Biopython code that builds the backbone (N, CA, C, O; Angstrom):
import numpy as np
from Bio.PDB.StructureBuilder import StructureBuilder

atoms = [
    (1, "UNK", "N", (-34.916, -1.389, 78.222)),
    (1, "UNK", "CA", (-36.309, -1.766, 78.136)),
    (1, "UNK", "C", (-36.981, -1.358, 79.446)),
    (1, "UNK", "O", (-36.499, -1.694, 80.528)),
    (2, "UNK", "N", (-38.080, -0.643, 79.345)),
    (2, "UNK", "CA", (-38.824, -0.207, 80.510)),
    (2, "UNK", "C", (-40.195, -0.837, 80.479)),
    (2, "UNK", "O", (-40.991, -0.537, 79.588)),
    (3, "UNK", "N", (-40.492, -1.707, 81.434)),
    (3, "UNK", "CA", (-41.785, -2.391, 81.471)),
    (3, "UNK", "C", (-42.138, -3.053, 80.145)),
    (3, "UNK", "O", (-43.298, -3.048, 79.731)),
    (4, "UNK", "N", (-41.132, -3.625, 79.477)),
    (4, "UNK", "CA", (-41.381, -4.322, 78.232)),
    (4, "UNK", "C", (-41.547, -3.411, 77.035)),
    (4, "UNK", "O", (-41.781, -3.894, 75.928)),
    (5, "UNK", "N", (-41.435, -2.111, 77.224)),
    (5, "UNK", "CA", (-41.588, -1.167, 76.111)),
    (5, "UNK", "C", (-40.217, -0.672, 75.700)),
    (5, "UNK", "O", (-39.437, -0.187, 76.519)),
    (6, "UNK", "N", (-39.940, -0.806, 74.413)),
    (6, "UNK", "CA", (-38.655, -0.330, 73.895)),
    (6, "UNK", "C", (-38.660, 1.202, 73.887)),
    (6, "UNK", "O", (-39.661, 1.827, 73.540)),
    (7, "UNK", "N", (-37.555, 1.778, 74.265)),
    (7, "UNK", "CA", (-37.456, 3.230, 74.317)),
    (7, "UNK", "C", (-36.487, 3.743, 73.247)),
    (7, "UNK", "O", (-35.659, 2.995, 72.727)),
    (8, "UNK", "N", (-36.607, 4.998, 72.943)),
    (8, "UNK", "CA", (-35.703, 5.627, 72.020)),
    (8, "UNK", "C", (-34.930, 6.730, 72.728)),
    (8, "UNK", "O", (-35.421, 7.351, 73.670)),
    (9, "UNK", "N", (-33.720, 6.957, 72.258)),
    (9, "UNK", "CA", (-32.887, 8.020, 72.809)),
    (9, "UNK", "C", (-32.481, 8.920, 71.649)),
    (9, "UNK", "O", (-32.010, 8.447, 70.615)),
    (10, "UNK", "N", (-32.666, 10.201, 71.833)),
    (10, "UNK", "CA", (-32.263, 11.156, 70.831)),
    (10, "UNK", "C", (-31.208, 12.069, 71.452)),
    (10, "UNK", "O", (-31.404, 12.601, 72.544)),
    (11, "UNK", "N", (-30.103, 12.244, 70.758)),
    (11, "UNK", "CA", (-29.026, 13.094, 71.252)),
    (11, "UNK", "C", (-28.888, 14.297, 70.348)),
    (11, "UNK", "O", (-28.663, 14.171, 69.145)),
    (12, "UNK", "N", (-29.024, 15.454, 70.942)),
    (12, "UNK", "CA", (-28.930, 16.706, 70.161)),
    (12, "UNK", "C", (-27.523, 17.281, 70.283)),
    (12, "UNK", "O", (-26.789, 17.008, 71.232)),
    (13, "UNK", "N", (-27.184, 18.080, 69.293)),
    (13, "UNK", "CA", (-25.932, 18.854, 69.295)),
    (13, "UNK", "C", (-24.698, 17.968, 69.458)),
    (13, "UNK", "O", (-23.767, 18.322, 70.181)),
    (14, "UNK", "N", (-24.694, 16.844, 68.801)),
    (14, "UNK", "CA", (-23.537, 15.953, 68.842)),
    (14, "UNK", "C", (-22.489, 16.435, 67.844)),
    (14, "UNK", "O", (-22.793, 16.678, 66.676)),
    (15, "UNK", "N", (-21.294, 16.566, 68.303)),
    (15, "UNK", "CA", (-20.190, 17.028, 67.449)),
    (15, "UNK", "C", (-20.030, 16.052, 66.272)),
    (15, "UNK", "O", (-19.968, 14.841, 66.481)),
    (16, "UNK", "N", (-19.963, 16.560, 65.069)),
    (16, "UNK", "CA", (-19.818, 15.696, 63.880)),
    (16, "UNK", "C", (-18.551, 14.833, 63.951)),
    (16, "UNK", "O", (-18.542, 13.721, 63.423)),
    (17, "UNK", "N", (-17.508, 15.311, 64.578)),
    (17, "UNK", "CA", (-16.294, 14.508, 64.700)),
    (17, "UNK", "C", (-16.545, 13.271, 65.550)),
    (17, "UNK", "O", (-16.051, 12.185, 65.246)),
    (18, "UNK", "N", (-17.318, 13.444, 66.616)),
    (18, "UNK", "CA", (-17.668, 12.308, 67.467)),
    (18, "UNK", "C", (-18.543, 11.319, 66.700)),
    (18, "UNK", "O", (-18.352, 10.106, 66.788)),
    (19, "UNK", "N", (-19.486, 11.842, 65.962)),
    (19, "UNK", "CA", (-20.355, 10.966, 65.168)),
    (19, "UNK", "C", (-19.540, 10.156, 64.160)),
    (19, "UNK", "O", (-19.786, 8.966, 63.957)),
    (20, "UNK", "N", (-18.577, 10.812, 63.538)),
    (20, "UNK", "CA", (-17.714, 10.122, 62.565)),
    (20, "UNK", "C", (-16.932, 9.004, 63.245)),
    (20, "UNK", "O", (-16.811, 7.907, 62.700)),
    (21, "UNK", "N", (-16.399, 9.280, 64.436)),
    (21, "UNK", "CA", (-15.643, 8.271, 65.187)),
    (21, "UNK", "C", (-16.543, 7.078, 65.540)),
    (21, "UNK", "O", (-16.134, 5.922, 65.429)),
    (22, "UNK", "N", (-17.741, 7.374, 65.957)),
    (22, "UNK", "CA", (-18.694, 6.298, 66.289)),
    (22, "UNK", "C", (-18.982, 5.471, 65.059)),
    (22, "UNK", "O", (-19.001, 4.242, 65.119)),
    (23, "UNK", "N", (-19.208, 6.141, 63.938)),
    (23, "UNK", "CA", (-19.465, 5.405, 62.691)),
    (23, "UNK", "C", (-18.256, 4.531, 62.309)),
    (23, "UNK", "O", (-18.437, 3.407, 61.841)),
    (24, "UNK", "N", (-17.059, 5.025, 62.498)),
    (24, "UNK", "CA", (-15.863, 4.251, 62.182)),
    (24, "UNK", "C", (-15.748, 3.029, 63.101)),
    (24, "UNK", "O", (-15.417, 1.934, 62.648)),
    (25, "UNK", "N", (-16.019, 3.223, 64.371)),
    (25, "UNK", "CA", (-15.929, 2.102, 65.319)),
    (25, "UNK", "C", (-16.980, 1.049, 64.987)),
    (25, "UNK", "O", (-16.713, -0.150, 65.066)),
    (26, "UNK", "N", (-18.174, 1.501, 64.615)),
    (26, "UNK", "CA", (-19.241, 0.562, 64.253)),
    (26, "UNK", "C", (-18.857, -0.201, 62.977)),
    (26, "UNK", "O", (-19.078, -1.407, 62.871)),
    (27, "UNK", "N", (-18.286, 0.515, 62.026)),
    (27, "UNK", "CA", (-17.905, -0.121, 60.759)),
    (27, "UNK", "C", (-16.847, -1.194, 60.999)),
    (27, "UNK", "O", (-16.892, -2.251, 60.369)),
    (28, "UNK", "N", (-15.894, -0.940, 61.902)),
    (28, "UNK", "CA", (-14.859, -1.924, 62.204)),
    (28, "UNK", "C", (-15.454, -3.219, 62.730)),
    (28, "UNK", "O", (-14.880, -4.294, 62.555)),
    (29, "UNK", "N", (-16.599, -3.111, 63.370)),
    (29, "UNK", "CA", (-17.250, -4.288, 63.926)),
    (29, "UNK", "C", (-18.373, -4.800, 63.025)),
    (29, "UNK", "O", (-19.137, -5.688, 63.402)),
    (30, "UNK", "N", (-18.454, -4.229, 61.846)),
    (30, "UNK", "CA", (-19.514, -4.606, 60.886)),
    (30, "UNK", "C", (-20.910, -4.449, 61.476)),
    (30, "UNK", "O", (-21.772, -5.310, 61.297)),
    (31, "UNK", "N", (-21.122, -3.348, 62.175)),
    (31, "UNK", "CA", (-22.406, -3.046, 62.790)),
    (31, "UNK", "C", (-22.931, -1.725, 62.301)),
    (31, "UNK", "O", (-22.175, -0.853, 61.873)),
    (32, "UNK", "N", (-24.223, -1.591, 62.368)),
    (32, "UNK", "CA", (-24.802, -0.271, 62.101)),
    (32, "UNK", "C", (-24.494, 0.621, 63.300)),
    (32, "UNK", "O", (-24.179, 0.138, 64.388)),
    (33, "UNK", "N", (-24.588, 1.910, 63.082)),
    (33, "UNK", "CA", (-24.364, 2.851, 64.189)),
    (33, "UNK", "C", (-25.341, 2.543, 65.325)),
    (33, "UNK", "O", (-24.957, 2.524, 66.495)),
    (34, "UNK", "N", (-26.597, 2.304, 64.975)),
    (34, "UNK", "CA", (-27.625, 2.031, 65.981)),
    (34, "UNK", "C", (-27.281, 0.780, 66.809)),
    (34, "UNK", "O", (-27.348, 0.800, 68.038)),
    (35, "UNK", "N", (-26.919, -0.284, 66.124)),
    (35, "UNK", "CA", (-26.593, -1.530, 66.838)),
    (35, "UNK", "C", (-25.329, -1.362, 67.683)),
    (35, "UNK", "O", (-25.250, -1.852, 68.809)),
    (36, "UNK", "N", (-24.343, -0.661, 67.119)),
    (36, "UNK", "CA", (-23.107, -0.399, 67.874)),
    (36, "UNK", "C", (-23.421, 0.345, 69.169)),
    (36, "UNK", "O", (-22.965, -0.041, 70.245)),
    (37, "UNK", "N", (-24.215, 1.430, 69.051)),
    (37, "UNK", "CA", (-24.534, 2.213, 70.243)),
    (37, "UNK", "C", (-25.421, 1.456, 71.197)),
    (37, "UNK", "O", (-25.303, 1.624, 72.410)),
    (38, "UNK", "N", (-26.314, 0.619, 70.680)),
    (38, "UNK", "CA", (-27.163, -0.211, 71.544)),
    (38, "UNK", "C", (-26.298, -1.123, 72.403)),
    (38, "UNK", "O", (-26.487, -1.222, 73.615)),
    (39, "UNK", "N", (-25.330, -1.799, 71.743)),
    (39, "UNK", "CA", (-24.433, -2.698, 72.485)),
    (39, "UNK", "C", (-23.570, -1.932, 73.469)),
    (39, "UNK", "O", (-23.346, -2.386, 74.591)),
    (40, "UNK", "N", (-23.080, -0.761, 73.048)),
    (40, "UNK", "CA", (-22.229, 0.032, 73.919)),
    (40, "UNK", "C", (-23.003, 0.512, 75.140)),
    (40, "UNK", "O", (-22.492, 0.450, 76.258)),
    (41, "UNK", "N", (-24.207, 0.982, 74.942)),
    (41, "UNK", "CA", (-25.038, 1.435, 76.067)),
    (41, "UNK", "C", (-25.372, 0.282, 76.998)),
    (41, "UNK", "O", (-25.427, 0.463, 78.214)),
    (42, "UNK", "N", (-25.592, -0.895, 76.443)),
    (42, "UNK", "CA", (-25.830, -2.069, 77.273)),
    (42, "UNK", "C", (-24.639, -2.380, 78.134)),
    (42, "UNK", "O", (-24.791, -2.684, 79.317)),
    (43, "UNK", "N", (-23.448, -2.310, 77.563)),
    (43, "UNK", "CA", (-22.222, -2.549, 78.343)),
    (43, "UNK", "C", (-22.079, -1.517, 79.458)),
    (43, "UNK", "O", (-21.732, -1.861, 80.588)),
    (44, "UNK", "N", (-22.346, -0.250, 79.137)),
    (44, "UNK", "CA", (-22.250, 0.797, 80.146)),
    (44, "UNK", "C", (-23.225, 0.532, 81.285)),
    (44, "UNK", "O", (-22.878, 0.683, 82.456)),
    (45, "UNK", "N", (-24.434, 0.139, 80.941)),
    (45, "UNK", "CA", (-25.454, -0.080, 81.968)),
    (45, "UNK", "C", (-25.103, -1.271, 82.868)),
    (45, "UNK", "O", (-25.535, -1.324, 84.019)),
    (46, "UNK", "N", (-24.318, -2.230, 82.346)),
    (46, "UNK", "CA", (-23.931, -3.403, 83.134)),
    (46, "UNK", "C", (-22.628, -3.198, 83.866)),
    (46, "UNK", "O", (-22.269, -4.008, 84.721)),
    (47, "UNK", "N", (-21.911, -2.140, 83.554)),
    (47, "UNK", "CA", (-20.600, -1.897, 84.145)),
    (47, "UNK", "C", (-20.641, -1.769, 85.672)),
    (47, "UNK", "O", (-19.777, -2.302, 86.368)),
    (48, "UNK", "N", (-21.633, -1.072, 86.176)),
    (48, "UNK", "CA", (-21.753, -0.884, 87.637)),
    (48, "UNK", "C", (-21.901, -2.217, 88.348)),
    (48, "UNK", "O", (-21.309, -2.421, 89.407)),
    (49, "UNK", "N", (-22.683, -3.126, 87.782)),
    (49, "UNK", "CA", (-22.838, -4.442, 88.365)),
    (49, "UNK", "C", (-21.513, -5.193, 88.397)),
    (49, "UNK", "O", (-21.185, -5.859, 89.379)),
    (50, "UNK", "N", (-20.761, -5.076, 87.316)),
    (50, "UNK", "CA", (-19.454, -5.741, 87.244)),
    (50, "UNK", "C", (-18.504, -5.152, 88.284)),
    (50, "UNK", "O", (-17.771, -5.889, 88.944)),
    (51, "UNK", "N", (-18.513, -3.849, 88.430)),
    (51, "UNK", "CA", (-17.643, -3.191, 89.420)),
    (51, "UNK", "C", (-18.020, -3.673, 90.819)),
    (51, "UNK", "O", (-17.131, -3.982, 91.612)),
    (52, "UNK", "N", (-19.291, -3.744, 91.140)),
    (52, "UNK", "CA", (-19.723, -4.212, 92.437)),
    (52, "UNK", "C", (-19.317, -5.656, 92.697)),
    (52, "UNK", "O", (-18.890, -5.992, 93.802)),
    (53, "UNK", "N", (-19.446, -6.507, 91.693)),
    (53, "UNK", "CA", (-19.026, -7.899, 91.825)),
    (53, "UNK", "C", (-17.526, -7.995, 92.039)),
    (53, "UNK", "O", (-17.053, -8.814, 92.827)),
    (54, "UNK", "N", (-16.788, -7.163, 91.340)),
    (54, "UNK", "CA", (-15.341, -7.153, 91.484)),
    (54, "UNK", "C", (-14.936, -6.715, 92.908)),
    (54, "UNK", "O", (-14.016, -7.284, 93.494)),
    (55, "UNK", "N", (-15.609, -5.731, 93.441)),
    (55, "UNK", "CA", (-15.334, -5.277, 94.803)),
    (55, "UNK", "C", (-15.679, -6.382, 95.813)),
    (55, "UNK", "O", (-14.920, -6.606, 96.757)),
    (56, "UNK", "N", (-16.789, -7.060, 95.633)),
    (56, "UNK", "CA", (-17.177, -8.155, 96.522)),
    (56, "UNK", "C", (-16.131, -9.269, 96.455)),
    (56, "UNK", "O", (-15.753, -9.840, 97.478)),
    (57, "UNK", "N", (-15.674, -9.569, 95.247)),
    (57, "UNK", "CA", (-14.664, -10.613, 95.051)),
    (57, "UNK", "C", (-13.352, -10.235, 95.757)),
    (57, "UNK", "O", (-12.738, -11.063, 96.430)),
    (58, "UNK", "N", (-12.943, -8.991, 95.594)),
    (58, "UNK", "CA", (-11.717, -8.510, 96.233)),
    (58, "UNK", "C", (-11.831, -8.597, 97.749)),
    (58, "UNK", "O", (-10.882, -8.997, 98.424)),
    (59, "UNK", "N", (-12.998, -8.220, 98.288)),
    (59, "UNK", "CA", (-13.220, -8.309, 99.733)),
    (59, "UNK", "C", (-13.186, -9.752, 100.204)),
    (59, "UNK", "O", (-12.615, -10.053, 101.252)),
    (60, "UNK", "N", (-13.801, -10.654, 99.427)),
    (60, "UNK", "CA", (-13.808, -12.060, 99.781)),
    (60, "UNK", "C", (-12.386, -12.633, 99.792)),
    (60, "UNK", "O", (-12.020, -13.394, 100.687)),
    (61, "UNK", "N", (-11.608, -12.262, 98.803)),
    (61, "UNK", "CA", (-10.209, -12.733, 98.737)),
    (61, "UNK", "C", (-9.439, -12.223, 99.952)),
    (61, "UNK", "O", (-8.652, -12.968, 100.537)),
    (62, "UNK", "N", (-9.650, -10.983, 100.333)),
    (62, "UNK", "CA", (-8.966, -10.420, 101.500)),
    (62, "UNK", "C", (-9.359, -11.166, 102.774)),
    (62, "UNK", "O", (-8.500, -11.482, 103.597)),
    (63, "UNK", "N", (-10.636, -11.446, 102.940)),
    (63, "UNK", "CA", (-11.114, -12.172, 104.124)),
    (63, "UNK", "C", (-10.518, -13.583, 104.144)),
    (63, "UNK", "O", (-10.040, -14.047, 105.179)),
    (64, "UNK", "N", (-10.550, -14.255, 102.999)),
    (64, "UNK", "CA", (-10.002, -15.612, 102.937)),
    (64, "UNK", "C", (-8.513, -15.629, 103.198)),
    (64, "UNK", "O", (-8.004, -16.556, 103.829)),
    (65, "UNK", "N", (-7.823, -14.640, 102.732)),
    (65, "UNK", "CA", (-6.391, -14.525, 102.972)),
    (65, "UNK", "C", (-6.101, -14.362, 104.457)),
    (65, "UNK", "O", (-5.186, -14.987, 104.992)),
    (66, "UNK", "N", (-6.888, -13.516, 105.121)),
    (66, "UNK", "CA", (-6.734, -13.335, 106.578)),
    (66, "UNK", "C", (-7.006, -14.640, 107.302)),
    (66, "UNK", "O", (-6.269, -14.992, 108.223)),
    (67, "UNK", "N", (-8.045, -15.366, 106.910)),
    (67, "UNK", "CA", (-8.381, -16.631, 107.555)),
    (67, "UNK", "C", (-7.266, -17.673, 107.355)),
    (67, "UNK", "O", (-6.954, -18.454, 108.254)),
    (68, "UNK", "N", (-6.680, -17.659, 106.157)),
    (68, "UNK", "CA", (-5.593, -18.609, 105.890)),
    (68, "UNK", "C", (-4.371, -18.285, 106.765)),
    (68, "UNK", "O", (-3.697, -19.188, 107.262)),
    (69, "UNK", "N", (-4.099, -16.994, 106.944)),
    (69, "UNK", "CA", (-2.991, -16.592, 107.810)),
    (69, "UNK", "C", (-3.263, -17.032, 109.252)),
    (69, "UNK", "O", (-2.365, -17.529, 109.932)),
    (70, "UNK", "N", (-4.488, -16.850, 109.710)),
    (70, "UNK", "CA", (-4.849, -17.295, 111.064)),
    (70, "UNK", "C", (-4.694, -18.792, 111.194)),
    (70, "UNK", "O", (-4.145, -19.278, 112.183)),
    (71, "UNK", "N", (-5.174, -19.533, 110.204)),
    (71, "UNK", "CA", (-5.060, -20.996, 110.232)),
    (71, "UNK", "C", (-3.597, -21.422, 110.240)),
    (71, "UNK", "O", (-3.220, -22.359, 110.944)),
    (72, "UNK", "N", (-2.780, -20.733, 109.458)),
    (72, "UNK", "CA", (-1.372, -21.049, 109.422)),
    (72, "UNK", "C", (-0.700, -20.823, 110.775)),
    (72, "UNK", "O", (0.130, -21.626, 111.202)),
    (73, "UNK", "N", (-1.057, -19.737, 111.442)),
    (73, "UNK", "CA", (-0.523, -19.457, 112.766)),
    (73, "UNK", "C", (-0.918, -20.545, 113.762)),
    (73, "UNK", "O", (-0.102, -20.976, 114.577)),
    (74, "UNK", "N", (-2.173, -20.985, 113.691)),
    (74, "UNK", "CA", (-2.658, -22.057, 114.573)),
    (74, "UNK", "C", (-1.906, -23.350, 114.278)),
    (74, "UNK", "O", (-1.519, -24.067, 115.201)),
    (75, "UNK", "N", (-1.698, -23.648, 113.014)),
    (75, "UNK", "CA", (-0.940, -24.861, 112.657)),
    (75, "UNK", "C", (0.470, -24.793, 113.183)),
    (75, "UNK", "O", (0.991, -25.788, 113.687)),
    (76, "UNK", "N", (1.111, -23.619, 113.074)),
    (76, "UNK", "CA", (2.479, -23.470, 113.580)),
    (76, "UNK", "C", (2.536, -23.695, 115.089)),
    (76, "UNK", "O", (3.438, -24.375, 115.579)),
    (77, "UNK", "N", (1.575, -23.125, 115.833)),
    (77, "UNK", "CA", (1.524, -23.310, 117.285)),
    (77, "UNK", "C", (1.287, -24.785, 117.611)),
    (77, "UNK", "O", (1.952, -25.341, 118.485)),
    (78, "UNK", "N", (0.356, -25.412, 116.924)),
    (78, "UNK", "CA", (0.089, -26.829, 117.152)),
    (78, "UNK", "C", (1.301, -27.684, 116.837)),
    (78, "UNK", "O", (1.574, -28.657, 117.540)),
    (79, "UNK", "N", (2.021, -27.336, 115.802)),
    (79, "UNK", "CA", (3.221, -28.090, 115.443)),
    (79, "UNK", "C", (4.269, -27.982, 116.548)),
    (79, "UNK", "O", (4.899, -28.977, 116.907)),
    (80, "UNK", "N", (4.457, -26.777, 117.088)),
    (80, "UNK", "CA", (5.428, -26.612, 118.196)),
    (80, "UNK", "C", (4.992, -27.437, 119.403)),
    (80, "UNK", "O", (5.815, -28.099, 120.037)),
    (81, "UNK", "N", (3.703, -27.397, 119.720)),
    (81, "UNK", "CA", (3.194, -28.164, 120.867)),
    (81, "UNK", "C", (3.415, -29.649, 120.652)),
    (81, "UNK", "O", (3.860, -30.354, 121.558)),
    (82, "UNK", "N", (3.103, -30.132, 119.440)),
    (82, "UNK", "CA", (3.292, -31.558, 119.135)),
    (82, "UNK", "C", (4.782, -31.954, 119.207)),
    (82, "UNK", "O", (5.111, -33.052, 119.657)),
    (83, "UNK", "N", (5.653, -31.080, 118.774)),
    (83, "UNK", "CA", (7.087, -31.360, 118.833)),
    (83, "UNK", "C", (7.536, -31.479, 120.289)),
    (83, "UNK", "O", (8.313, -32.372, 120.629)),
    (84, "UNK", "N", (7.043, -30.571, 121.157)),
    (84, "UNK", "CA", (7.387, -30.619, 122.566)),
    (84, "UNK", "C", (6.858, -31.911, 123.218)),
    (84, "UNK", "O", (7.563, -32.571, 123.982)),
    (85, "UNK", "N", (5.589, -32.255, 122.892)),
    (85, "UNK", "CA", (5.000, -33.472, 123.449)),
    (85, "UNK", "C", (5.766, -34.693, 122.946)),
    (85, "UNK", "O", (6.041, -35.618, 123.710)),
    (86, "UNK", "N", (6.102, -34.691, 121.684)),
    (86, "UNK", "CA", (6.854, -35.796, 121.120)),
    (86, "UNK", "C", (8.227, -35.923, 121.778)),
    (86, "UNK", "O", (8.685, -37.029, 122.067)),
    (87, "UNK", "N", (8.871, -34.797, 122.010)),
    (87, "UNK", "CA", (10.192, -34.806, 122.673)),
    (87, "UNK", "C", (10.069, -35.338, 124.085)),
    (87, "UNK", "O", (10.903, -36.141, 124.504)),
    (88, "UNK", "N", (9.060, -34.920, 124.835)),
    (88, "UNK", "CA", (8.881, -35.393, 126.220)),
    (88, "UNK", "C", (8.577, -36.894, 126.238)),
    (88, "UNK", "O", (9.049, -37.622, 127.112)),
    (89, "UNK", "N", (7.775, -37.349, 125.250)),
    (89, "UNK", "CA", (7.463, -38.767, 125.191)),
    (89, "UNK", "C", (8.723, -39.588, 124.846)),
    (89, "UNK", "O", (8.906, -40.689, 125.365)),
    (90, "UNK", "N", (9.558, -39.067, 123.998)),
    (90, "UNK", "CA", (10.778, -39.804, 123.657)),
    (90, "UNK", "C", (11.803, -39.764, 124.784)),
    (90, "UNK", "O", (12.644, -40.657, 124.894)),
    (91, "UNK", "N", (11.734, -38.726, 125.624)),
    (91, "UNK", "CA", (12.616, -38.626, 126.789)),
    (91, "UNK", "C", (12.220, -39.594, 127.913)),
    (91, "UNK", "O", (13.034, -39.913, 128.780)),
    (92, "UNK", "N", (11.042, -40.028, 127.890)),
    (92, "UNK", "CA", (10.496, -40.888, 128.919)),
    (92, "UNK", "C", (11.105, -42.194, 128.827)),
    (92, "UNK", "O", (10.781, -43.083, 129.614)),
]
sb = StructureBuilder()
sb.init_structure("model")
sb.init_model(0)
sb.init_chain("A")
sb.init_seg("    ")
for serial, (resi, resn, name, xyz) in enumerate(atoms, 1):
    if name == "N":
        sb.init_residue(resn, " ", resi, " ")
    sb.init_atom(name, np.array(xyz, "f"), 0.0, 1.0, " ", f" {name:<3s}", serial, name[0])
structure = sb.get_structure()
């Protein structure tokens, strides 16, 4: 949809074999060729957004994983320090 106006797409020189396959796929979903292609084109147009979200999610997971590793290292160091302090206090 462009500025609220519905648009039409015309495809020339489409191989009849491809058209037959499209018709078969539409029929399997109980859709007209037009509705099938409308839905398919909608999915294609949204695919880039999905890919970008997936990349952002993967980056976020990587960052969080790094932060968790850093936190784990800090916890390990603190645990060793606490064990040393505890040992010195018990030796007293």
